[in-house]
N, C-alpha and C positions, 0 to 999 in steps of 0.2 A: 391518476390522470390519466386518461387513455393514451396512448401512442401516438396517434394523429395528432392529437392536442399539443402533447410536447413540442413535436416536431415545426409546428407552426408559430410556435413561440419564439424559435429561433432565427436571428438574422447575424449577418457578421456587425454591421455598426452598435446593434442592440448590444450584442456580446460584447463588443469592445468597451462600452459604458458601463455596463453591469461588473466586469471586471474591473476597471478603473475605479469605481464605487466601492467593490470587496476589498481591494489590496490598500486601497486608500481613504476610507472614510476616518470622518465627515469629510464631505468635499464638495465646494459649488460649484453648480452651472459652470461657469467662468473660467474653473479652473480646468473643467474637465475637457473644454474646450480647448484649452490653451496645451492641454498636455497631450491630447490626442488628434490634434489639428484639424477634427470635423468643426464645421460651422457652427456658431452659435443657436441658429434656430435649428438645425439638424439635433442638437444634442438637446436643448429646450423640448422639441418634439417627442424625440425618444423618451426622455426620461416623465414626461407627462403620460405617456403610454405604459412606461414601466410603474409609475404608482398607480394607474387604475388599476395594472394587473396585479398589484397588490407587492409587487417583488421591491420595491424603493419607497422609502417613509422620508418625510422632510424634519426637518429641524432649525432653530434660529441661534446653532451655537458660535456662527462665524463672527470673526471681528470687523470692525470698520473704522476707518480712519475718520468718521464724522458723519457719513451718510447712513440710509439704512442698512442694518445687518443684514448678510447675504445670506440665502438660504440656504441650508446644509445637507446634504444627501446620506441615506445610510440603508445599507442593506436590510430589507424586513427580513429577518431570518426566520421567523413563522410564515412565511409566504407560501412555502414548500418544504417536503420533508422528502427522504430517500430510505430506502431501505437498505442496508449493507449484511453482505454474507461471506463469512471466511470459512470456506468448505474444505474441510479434511487436511492432514490426513486420517487425526486421530477423532476428532469432532466436529460438528458445524455450529458455528455460532453466528447470531442472526441479531441485528440492530437496528431501530428506527431512529435517525436522526434530524434536526433541523437543517438550514442552509449553512450553521456554523459548525455542524457535527458536534455538536451537543448531542448525548446518547439518553433519549427520552422512553425508552423500551428494549428490552434485551430477552432473549431466549438461547438456549442450547442444547443439543444432543449428543451424545458417543453414537458413533458409527459401528455398524455390526465387524463382527471380525472378518465373516464369509458375505462379500457386499453382491447385488446384482445392479446392473446400471439402473435398472427399474426401483430397486429399494433405495437408490442412493437419492434418485430423482424424488422419490415418496418422501424421504427424510428432510430434504430440501424444502417441499412444500407444506410439509408439518410444520416446521419453524416458521416459515414465512406467515403461514395462514396464524399461527398461535400469535405473533405478532400484531397481526391487524386485530385480532380477537381482542389482545390487551388494551390497545390505544383508543381514545376517545375523539384523536383528529377527524377532522372531515377527509376518508379515504380518497376524495378528488385530487387533493391537493397532495396526495404522491405521486413523485414525477417519475419513480422509476426504481429499480432494483439492480446494485452489483452484486454481482459474484465474484469472489476472490478465489478461484481454485487450484489445488495443488498441481502441478505437474504441466504436461504440454499442450496449450491451450490454441484452436484456430479463433482469433479473435473475430473477425469477418461473422465465421457462423456462428458464434458463440458454443462449439462444441468443445468438449474435453478430449484430447486424441489420444493421449497416453498419462493415467494417474497409477504411477509405478508401484507406490506404497501401497496402494487401496488394489492393484492388480485389474485394473479397468479400463477399458476404451471405447472410445466413439461415443460419450454421452452426451446427447443432443440436449444441453441445459436450457439453452435459448429458446430454441423452440419449444419445448415441453412448458417452460415457466409460462412464456407469451401465452400459449393456449389455455393455462390455468387462470393466469393475472389480467391479461390484456394490458400490461406496464411494457414499458422500455426495458431491455433487459440488457446487462453488460457483462459479458463474461472476460477474466483477465487470471493470466497467471497471478498466483498468489505473492509470489516475491515481488514482480512488476508491479502490482496492486497497491504493495507496501511503499514501493518507491516513488509512486505519484502521492499517496496519503502523505509520504513524508515531504515532500515538494509541498503539497497544499498546505497541511497542516502543522508541519514540525518547526516552524519556527526558524528556517534558515535564512531566510532573507530573498536575494537574488541571486543566488549560486547559479549558474547556468550550467554545469554539470555536476551531478551528484549519482551515485552508485549505493542503493540500500541492497544489504545482505540479510537474507532470513535464515539464521541458524537453528535449527529446531531438531522436528523428526525426521525432516530432509532440511537440506541446503539451497538456496536459490538465491538472485540477483536481478536488480532491476536496474536499469540504466535511463537515466533523464539526460539528454543532451539540448541543450537550446530551449529549456522548458516542455522538449518533448519526450514521449516515452519509445524507447526503442526497441523493436521486435526484430527485427533481422529481417533477411530474406525467406527463411524458411518458419519463423516465427519462434523460435527457441532461443532468440539472444537471452542471455542471462542466466543460463544453466551452470552455474558457476560451481555446484556441486557436482556435476559430472566431469569436470577438468583433471585428468591424470596425475596423480600426485605419484604411485608406485605401480608400475606396468604390470608386477610380479605381486601384488597387494591382493587384499580380499577381493571376493567378487560384490560388485554394487546390485543394490536392487534393479537397475536400469541393463545389468547384464554383464557389464566391461568388469575391469579388474582395477582396484586401486585408486578410486574416485576420490577425491578430496572427501566428498561425505562419507567415505566408509572410515574416513580419522575422527572429524569433528562433529558429527550429528552428537544427540545426546546417547543414543543407542550405541555409538562406535566408542563414545567416552566411557560408558558404563562397560561395555563388554572389555577394553583394554584394561579397566581397573579393574573388574571383577578376577581376572586372571591372578591376581595377588593378593584378594580379599577372601575372606570367606563367603561364601554363596553369591546367589546371582542379585544384583543391585541395580538400579533404575540411575541415570542419569542424575535427577532431582535427590536420591539418595547420596550420590558422591559428594555431589553439593553441600547436602548437610553435613557430611562428615567431614568434610575440609574445614567448614564453619566451626567444625567441634576442634580442630587441630589434627585433624589425620593425614597425617605426611604425605603418606602414598596417596591419598587422594589430590591434596594439593599440589603435589606434583603432575599428577596428571594433567590434571588443569592448567598447570603452567606450560605443560608441552602442548598441549590443544592450543593453549595463545600463541605459542611459536608457530604452530602447522598452521593457523588462520593466520599470521602473519603472513606465510611464505606465498599462500594462496592471494592474499589482498596483493602483495608485492605483484603478481604479476597481473592482478587488475590494474595496477597504476600503471604499469608500462605498456598494458594493452590500452587503455582508453584514456589513462592521465586526466582522473576528474579533480574538480577541487575539492569535492568532499566525500567520503564512504561513512555511511549511516550503520549500525549493526544493529539486528532485532533476533527476536527468536527466542526459546526459553533457554537454551546454551547461555545466551548474553547476561542472564540473571547471574552468572556466575564472573560478570565482568571482571570483579576484584582481583580474581586471580590470573584473568587472561589478558586483561588491555596492557599490563606494563610489558609482556612480553609479545605483544600483538605490536605496539609501538617500536621496541626495541630491534625486532627483526625486520620490521619495515626501515628502521633508519641504516642498520646495516646492510640490507640489501638494496636498495632501489638506485638508480643508476644517477641520480642526479642530486645536487643541494636542493634545487627547487621542487622536485619531486620528495624531497624528506618533508614540506611543509603542506603533504595532501592532510587535511582534516582529516581525521578516521575517530569517529563518537560512536555511542550508542544512543539508541532512539531513545527520546523524551516522550515518545507516547505509547510505550510499554507494549502491555499485551493487547492494546487497542490499535498498535499501528495498522495491521492487515485489514481489519475491519472498517477502519477510517478509508484506508486504501479503497477499500470497495464501495465505500458511501462517493470516493472523489472520481470514480468512473462516472458519475451521473453528473457531479457538479462540473467536470470539465464540458461535459455535453452543454449544459446552461449558460456557463458563464464565459467558455472560452473555445466554442466550438470553432475557431479559425486555426486552434493550434491542432494539425493535424497528428494522430499517432500512428507514426509508421515503421 
């Protein structure tokens, strides 16, 4: 779907009704009017338009107290499709989904060790083109492409300002992909995209404030407050991994000393444990050895849980969210980390109420960031009145 067409589809009332159907389906026109305070004629007119556009379908599942059964409304999940991309720092993952987030096609590529901006863009294009070749759907039904990008992102311009692990700067992702594909392109920091994906697909209900933390090759966080993704004044809100834990610690890839990332990333865990083990191991190998009962690896994963718990305590004191969701490759070792994370938070938070903060591991698994990339477009379609600030 060309960019202009997508923009014309959106209106505030239309999006209110669409989002109501999405979150409450099946639902009747009368119930929508009651819940949204829109007039019944307005609801009927917009629903008619949505049905004609193929976004909404009808059924007769409603209950009646004696009269005619009310016609119920549902989102037509196959009305449109979205491409989601998880870009870096080690791979590019690409999916095609319907409006419910069901994954229909998938592709991936390893990123080169020595990258340029041009090569990085070329790899993105190659994956998206592969997805388009794989699918048999009408490509006019693709409403856009969401990119979850490692590092600091200028969301308005769709530019990657700093990708520290890739050692790249000022990548014009949005401009280059719009020129190539003529689709709406949304670019967001990967951890913030993950947070939006969690709020959209994670089954967390009506949580008004939530933080999603991605711990893998790097460490980042996304903050959702009152349903809004928070960016901060200069767009670096959520750089949780670059919170200084030890001002005399190891040098981080960002250039500073003692960042949280230098303690809890997969590489940091492997580096600490390898000092007591023979040979250089990866974070995954540390986990596998722990599973086999290696006490050194178990203790290092336990210690990592305690350090993460300290970082999360700081987040609780700063933002006071209702829920914190943890994801990323490191959290595959949750069995060894979560007890220490919870114990550390219970020991260190200031108030009894703050101890009730729900800290959990994502149920979306490896798809969390990819589905977050998809949700960047779904928010635009279903809920444009929620400004991402």
